[in-house]
C-alpha positions as CSV (number, residue, x, y, z in Angstrom):
1,M,-12.2,-6.6,0.2
2,K,-12.3,-8.6,3.4
3,R,-11.5,-6.6,6.5
4,I,-8.2,-7.5,8.2
5,Y,-7.8,-7.4,11.9
6,I,-4.9,-7.6,14.4
7,A,-5.8,-10.5,16.6
8,A,-2.5,-10.5,18.7
9,F,0.7,-8.5,19.1
10,H,3.9,-9.7,20.9
11,Q,7.4,-8.3,21.0
12,S,10.6,-8.9,23.0
13,K,12.3,-6.2,25.0
14,F,14.5,-4.5,22.5
15,G,18.2,-4.3,23.2
16,K,20.3,-7.5,23.5
17,L,19.2,-11.1,23.0
18,M,22.6,-12.3,24.1
19,G,23.0,-16.1,23.4
20,M,19.5,-16.6,21.9
21,T,19.9,-18.4,18.5
22,I,18.0,-17.5,15.4
23,P,15.8,-20.6,15.6
24,E,15.0,-19.7,19.2
25,I,14.2,-16.2,18.2
26,V,11.7,-17.3,15.5
27,G,10.2,-19.9,17.8
28,H,9.8,-17.4,20.7
29,A,8.1,-14.8,18.4
30,V,5.5,-17.3,17.1
31,A,4.8,-18.8,20.5
32,G,4.6,-15.4,22.2
33,A,2.0,-14.1,19.7
34,C,-0.1,-17.3,20.0
35,R,0.1,-17.2,23.8
36,E,-1.5,-13.7,23.7
37,I,-4.8,-15.2,22.6
38,G,-4.4,-18.8,23.8
39,A,-4.3,-20.2,20.2
40,P,-2.1,-23.0,18.9
41,A,0.2,-22.3,16.0
42,S,-1.8,-24.9,14.1
43,A,-4.7,-22.4,13.9
44,L,-2.6,-20.1,11.7
45,D,-3.0,-20.6,7.9
46,V,-0.2,-18.6,6.5
47,G,2.9,-16.7,7.5
48,S,5.7,-14.3,6.5
49,I,9.0,-13.4,8.2
50,G,11.2,-10.4,7.7
51,A,14.9,-9.9,8.6
52,T,17.5,-7.7,6.9
53,C,21.1,-8.5,8.0
54,N,20.5,-12.1,8.8
55,I,22.7,-13.9,6.3
56,A,25.6,-11.4,6.6
57,L,25.5,-11.4,10.4
58,N,24.1,-14.8,11.4
59,E,24.8,-17.0,8.4
60,Q,21.2,-18.2,8.3
61,G,19.0,-18.3,5.2
62,L,15.6,-19.8,4.4
63,L,13.9,-18.2,7.4
64,A,10.5,-19.5,6.2
65,G,11.8,-23.0,7.0
66,L,12.7,-22.0,10.5
67,M,9.2,-20.7,11.1
68,A,7.8,-24.0,9.7
69,E,9.7,-25.8,12.5
70,T,7.1,-24.6,14.9
71,P,4.8,-27.5,15.4
72,G,1.6,-26.8,13.6
73,L,3.1,-24.6,10.9
74,E,4.8,-27.3,8.9
75,G,3.4,-27.4,5.3
76,K,1.8,-24.0,5.5
77,P,2.4,-21.2,2.9
78,I,5.2,-19.2,4.5
79,E,7.7,-16.8,2.9
80,A,10.7,-14.7,3.9
81,V,10.7,-11.1,2.8
82,E,13.5,-8.5,2.7
83,N,12.9,-4.8,2.1
84,A,15.7,-3.3,4.1
85,C,14.4,-1.5,7.1
86,A,10.8,-1.9,5.8
87,S,11.1,-5.7,6.0
88,G,8.7,-5.9,9.0
89,G,6.1,-3.8,7.3
90,Q,6.5,-5.8,4.1
91,A,6.0,-9.1,6.1
92,V,2.6,-7.6,7.4
93,L,1.6,-6.8,3.8
94,S,2.6,-10.3,2.7
95,V,0.2,-11.9,5.2
96,I,-2.6,-9.5,4.3
97,W,-2.3,-10.3,0.6
98,K,-2.4,-14.0,1.3
99,L,-5.5,-13.6,3.3
100,L,-7.2,-11.5,0.7
101,L,-6.2,-14.0,-2.0
102,G,-8.2,-16.7,0.0
103,M,-5.2,-18.7,1.1
104,G,-6.5,-18.7,4.6
105,N,-8.2,-16.6,7.2
106,T,-5.5,-16.4,9.8
107,G,-1.8,-15.6,9.5
108,I,1.3,-14.5,11.4
109,A,3.9,-11.9,10.5
110,V,7.2,-12.1,12.3
111,G,10.2,-9.7,12.1
112,Y,13.5,-9.8,14.0
113,E,17.1,-8.8,13.9
114,K,20.1,-10.2,15.8
115,M,22.8,-7.5,15.5
116,R,25.0,-8.3,18.5
117,D,26.9,-11.4,19.5
118,A,26.2,-13.7,22.5
119,Q,28.0,-11.4,24.8
120,G,25.9,-8.4,23.6
121,K,28.7,-6.8,21.7
122,M,28.7,-5.5,18.2
123,D,31.3,-5.1,15.5
124,G,30.9,-1.5,14.5
125,K,32.9,-1.7,11.3
126,L,31.2,-4.9,10.1
127,M,27.8,-3.3,11.0
128,G,28.6,-0.3,8.9
129,K,29.7,-2.4,6.0
130,V,26.6,-4.7,6.1
131,L,24.1,-1.9,6.4
132,G,25.8,-0.2,3.5
133,Y,24.8,-3.0,1.3
134,F,21.3,-1.5,1.3
135,S,22.4,1.6,-0.6
136,D,23.4,2.2,-4.2
137,P,27.0,1.1,-4.8
138,G,27.9,4.4,-6.3
139,E,26.9,6.3,-3.2
140,R,29.1,4.2,-0.8
141,A,32.5,5.4,-1.9
142,G,34.4,7.1,0.9
143,K,31.7,6.4,3.5
144,V,32.8,4.2,6.4
145,F,29.3,4.2,8.0
146,V,27.2,4.6,4.9
147,F,23.7,5.2,6.3
148,P,24.7,7.8,9.0
149,H,26.6,9.6,6.3
150,L,23.7,9.5,3.8
151,F,21.2,10.8,6.4
152,A,23.7,13.4,7.7
153,E,23.5,14.7,4.2
154,V,19.7,14.6,4.3
155,M,19.8,16.4,7.7
156,Q,22.0,19.2,6.2
157,A,19.7,19.5,3.2
158,Y,16.6,19.7,5.4
159,M,18.2,22.4,7.6
160,D,19.4,24.4,4.6
161,G,16.2,24.1,2.6
162,H,13.8,24.9,5.4
163,G,15.7,27.1,7.8
164,V,15.7,24.5,10.5
165,T,18.4,24.3,13.2
166,E,20.1,21.5,15.0
167,R,18.2,22.6,18.2
168,D,14.9,22.2,16.4
169,L,15.7,18.7,15.3
170,A,17.0,17.8,18.8
171,A,13.5,18.2,20.2
172,I,12.7,14.9,18.5
173,P,15.1,12.6,20.4
174,V,14.6,14.5,23.6
175,Q,10.8,13.7,23.5
176,E,11.4,10.2,22.4
177,Y,13.8,9.4,25.3
178,A,11.2,10.9,27.6
179,N,8.6,8.5,26.1
180,A,10.9,5.5,26.3
181,R,11.2,5.9,30.0
182,Y,7.7,4.4,30.4
183,N,7.9,1.7,27.7
184,P,9.1,-1.5,29.4
185,C,10.2,-2.9,26.0
186,A,12.3,0.1,25.0
187,Q,16.1,-0.3,24.8
188,M,16.9,3.1,26.3
189,N,14.2,3.3,29.0
190,K,16.8,3.9,31.7
191,V,18.4,6.9,29.9
192,R,17.3,10.5,30.3
193,I,18.5,13.4,28.1
194,T,17.8,17.1,28.1
195,L,17.9,19.4,25.1
196,E,21.2,20.8,26.3
197,Q,22.7,17.3,26.5
198,A,21.4,16.4,23.0
199,L,23.2,19.5,21.6
200,E,26.4,19.5,23.6
201,I,29.3,17.9,21.8
202,G,31.5,15.8,24.0
203,G,31.9,12.3,25.4
204,F,29.1,10.0,24.0
205,N,27.5,12.7,21.9
206,R,29.7,13.7,18.9
207,Y,29.3,14.6,15.2
208,V,29.1,11.3,13.3
209,V,30.5,12.8,10.0
210,D,33.0,15.7,10.0
211,G,31.4,18.8,8.6
212,L,27.8,17.5,8.8
213,P,25.3,18.1,11.6
214,L,24.3,14.5,12.6
215,K,25.1,13.7,16.2
216,T,25.0,10.5,18.2
217,Y,21.7,11.5,19.9
218,D,20.2,12.0,16.4
219,C,20.7,8.3,15.6
220,S,18.6,5.2,16.2
221,Q,20.0,2.2,18.1
222,I,21.8,-1.0,17.1
223,T,19.3,-3.4,18.5
224,D,18.4,-7.1,18.9
225,G,14.7,-7.9,19.1
226,Y,11.7,-9.6,17.6
227,A,8.0,-8.8,17.1
228,A,5.0,-10.7,15.7
229,L,1.4,-9.9,14.7
230,I,-1.4,-12.4,14.2
231,L,-3.8,-11.1,11.5
232,A,-7.2,-12.5,10.7
233,T,-10.4,-12.0,8.7
234,R,-13.7,-12.0,10.5
235,E,-14.0,-15.7,9.9
236,G,-10.4,-16.1,11.2
237,L,-11.2,-14.2,14.4
238,A,-14.2,-16.5,15.1
239,R,-11.9,-19.5,14.6
240,L,-9.3,-18.0,17.0
241,G,-12.0,-17.2,19.6
242,V,-11.3,-13.5,19.4
243,H,-14.0,-10.9,19.2
244,A,-13.7,-8.2,16.5
245,A,-14.8,-5.5,19.1
246,E,-11.5,-6.3,21.0
247,C,-9.3,-5.8,17.9
248,V,-7.8,-3.1,15.7
249,E,-8.5,-3.2,12.0
250,I,-5.8,-2.5,9.4
251,A,-8.1,-0.2,7.5
252,G,-5.7,0.9,4.9
253,W,-2.2,0.3,3.6
254,G,0.2,1.4,0.9
255,Q,3.6,0.3,-0.4
256,A,5.8,2.2,-2.9
257,T,9.5,2.1,-3.9
258,D,11.6,5.0,-5.1
259,P,15.0,4.6,-6.9
260,L,17.7,3.4,-4.6
261,R,20.1,6.1,-5.5
262,K,19.5,9.2,-3.3
263,A,21.0,11.6,-5.8
264,G,18.6,13.1,-8.4
265,R,15.4,12.9,-6.4
266,D,13.8,15.0,-3.8
267,V,14.5,13.0,-0.6
268,L,13.0,15.8,1.5
269,R,9.7,15.1,-0.1
270,P,10.0,11.4,-1.1
271,A,7.5,10.7,-3.8
272,G,7.0,7.0,-3.0
273,A,6.5,7.7,0.7
274,Y,3.8,10.2,0.0
275,R,2.2,7.9,-2.5
276,A,2.1,5.0,-0.1
277,M,0.6,7.1,2.7
278,R,-2.1,8.6,0.4
279,S,-3.0,5.0,-0.7
280,A,-3.4,4.0,2.9
281,Y,-5.6,7.0,3.7
282,R,-7.7,6.5,0.6
283,M,-8.2,2.8,1.3
284,A,-9.2,3.6,4.9
285,G,-11.5,6.4,3.8
286,A,-9.6,8.6,6.3
287,D,-7.9,12.0,6.5
288,P,-4.7,13.0,8.3
289,K,-6.7,15.4,10.5
290,D,-8.4,12.3,12.0
291,V,-5.1,10.8,13.1
292,N,-4.0,11.3,16.7
293,V,-1.7,8.3,17.1
294,A,1.3,7.7,14.9
295,E,4.6,5.8,14.7
296,V,7.1,7.1,12.1
297,H,10.4,5.7,11.0
298,D,12.9,7.9,12.8
299,C,16.1,6.1,12.0
300,F,17.6,9.5,12.4
301,S,16.0,12.6,13.9
302,V,15.5,14.3,10.5
303,M,13.3,11.3,9.5
304,G,11.1,12.1,12.6
305,A,10.5,15.5,11.0
306,I,10.0,14.2,7.5
307,G,7.8,11.3,8.7
308,T,5.6,13.8,10.5
309,E,5.1,15.5,7.2
310,V,4.5,12.3,5.2
311,I,1.7,11.3,7.5
312,G,0.1,14.7,7.0
313,K,0.5,16.3,10.4
314,A,2.8,19.1,9.1
315,E,3.5,20.8,5.9
316,P,6.8,20.1,4.2
317,G,9.6,21.7,6.2
318,R,7.4,22.1,9.3
319,G,7.8,18.6,10.7
320,A,10.5,19.6,13.2
321,Q,8.5,22.6,14.4
322,Y,5.6,20.2,15.2
323,W,7.8,18.6,17.8
324,V,9.3,21.9,19.0
325,D,5.7,23.1,19.7
326,G,4.9,20.0,21.8
327,R,2.2,18.8,19.4
328,A,3.8,15.3,19.1
329,T,3.7,14.5,22.8
330,P,1.3,11.8,24.2
331,D,-1.0,14.6,25.3
332,G,-0.4,16.7,22.2
333,E,-2.5,17.0,19.0
334,C,-1.1,13.7,17.8
335,G,1.0,11.3,19.9
336,I,3.9,10.5,17.6
337,N,6.4,7.7,18.5
338,T,5.0,7.4,22.0
339,S,6.9,4.1,22.1
340,G,10.2,6.0,22.1
341,G,10.6,5.6,18.3
342,L,13.6,3.9,16.8
343,I,15.9,6.4,18.5
344,A,15.0,5.4,22.0
345,K,12.8,2.3,21.7
346,G,15.4,0.6,19.5
347,H,15.7,-0.4,15.8
348,P,15.9,-4.2,15.3
349,I,15.6,-3.7,11.6
350,G,13.3,-6.6,10.6
351,A,11.1,-6.2,13.6
352,T,10.7,-2.4,13.4
353,G,7.7,-2.2,11.0
354,I,5.8,-4.9,13.0
355,A,6.5,-3.2,16.3
356,M,5.3,0.1,15.0
357,I,1.9,-1.3,14.0
358,G,1.7,-3.4,17.2
359,W,2.3,-0.4,19.4
360,S,-0.2,1.7,17.5
361,S,-2.8,-1.0,18.1
362,L,-2.1,-0.9,21.8
363,Q,-2.7,2.8,21.7
364,L,-6.0,2.4,19.9
365,L,-7.2,-0.2,22.4
366,G,-6.2,1.9,25.4
367,K,-3.6,-0.6,26.4
368,A,-0.4,1.6,26.3
369,P,1.3,2.4,29.5
370,V,-0.8,5.0,31.3
371,E,1.9,7.7,31.1
372,L,2.0,7.3,27.3
373,Q,-1.6,6.6,26.5
374,V,-3.2,9.0,24.1
375,K,-6.5,10.2,25.4
376,E,-9.5,9.3,23.1
377,P,-7.4,7.6,20.4
378,K,-9.2,7.8,17.1
379,L,-7.0,6.7,14.2
380,A,-3.4,5.6,13.9
381,A,-0.9,6.0,11.0
382,T,2.4,4.2,10.6
383,F,5.3,5.0,8.2
384,N,8.0,2.4,7.8
385,I,10.9,3.0,5.4
386,G,13.9,1.1,4.0
387,G,17.1,2.3,2.6
388,P,17.8,6.0,1.8
389,I,14.1,6.8,2.0
390,C,13.6,4.3,-0.8
391,A,11.1,1.6,0.3
392,S,7.9,2.8,2.0
393,V,5.2,0.8,3.8
394,C,2.4,2.8,5.4
395,T,-0.8,1.7,7.3
396,V,-3.9,3.3,8.8
397,L,-5.4,1.6,11.8
398,R,-8.7,2.0,13.6
399,A,-10.3,0.3,16.5
400,S,-13.3,-1.9,15.6
């Protein structure tokens, strides 16, 4: 296969986009990525765009057409993809496949989400309903906030099945908030929490579902934001005027989908997630022990633990302990979610998978903020999920 490189990465600050419209968001994402390498949009051959709640929250469909409104992209092969919270990762794969099919040598993947109104406010009840659409209808009954409820059940099962405590899992958000402090694009970079604060019930921090262990600090953020990656073959890099030695290669990838219904399958060891990650490692000719940079999909703290296991840095049931032991810090064995993760960096759903890959590329190039930069980065792994650990998109990245 042709080798695929990341020529440029651009993202907004995550948090609130206020009055920015959807056409403006898409236009800013494309222009920002092009600006990183001084290339016109007309130099891009193909594109893909991912968003999840867009029609329900913003009454806008046909996102590919919005991307084509950027001068130079009209008439190009562009598509919109939706794979729940894995939509961003799916957009990246969509562009890769187009390049491998010979539809061009350069392409752009864009992801975004606008989850708040022009005043920066959100409708919590509407948000719970809309996000609930991405679960099996039979598992929504009696759940006001469907996904926190589903993952609170996963958290309880993880604790019961592996002898893990709330204190163990709280080590994940505490470290991620500490990381976000140094990421200028992170939503929560002005917030500090201690382990005691993450565990204390009161005020902001409360149990989300009665009788289940999930707390506010265990949850990712409701976030506006966008991100974009320009991908290219070797020939495409030459046309863009970018040297391969200055790029990161997407050396391997995998994508798999488990049944939407959580019941009846082992969500603590999701088969599709492991299969996708194995595919990415196999394609890259790599092994988990070589990875010392990773971004995993911690929509809730328990997924930070499970994600650590999926990428192969811990055995099943030992993911939380990996964080407790300090092995996931920027100067640990493997810097995991040095961006702040979804819990502290933010989770603009369609942008998430793209931002994970983009941040990992910055780490491999030695361009992360100095306080977060992993020393001697070798190989990066990303794990992006959608739904109740249903859709999985995984990548393995290496510097050229």
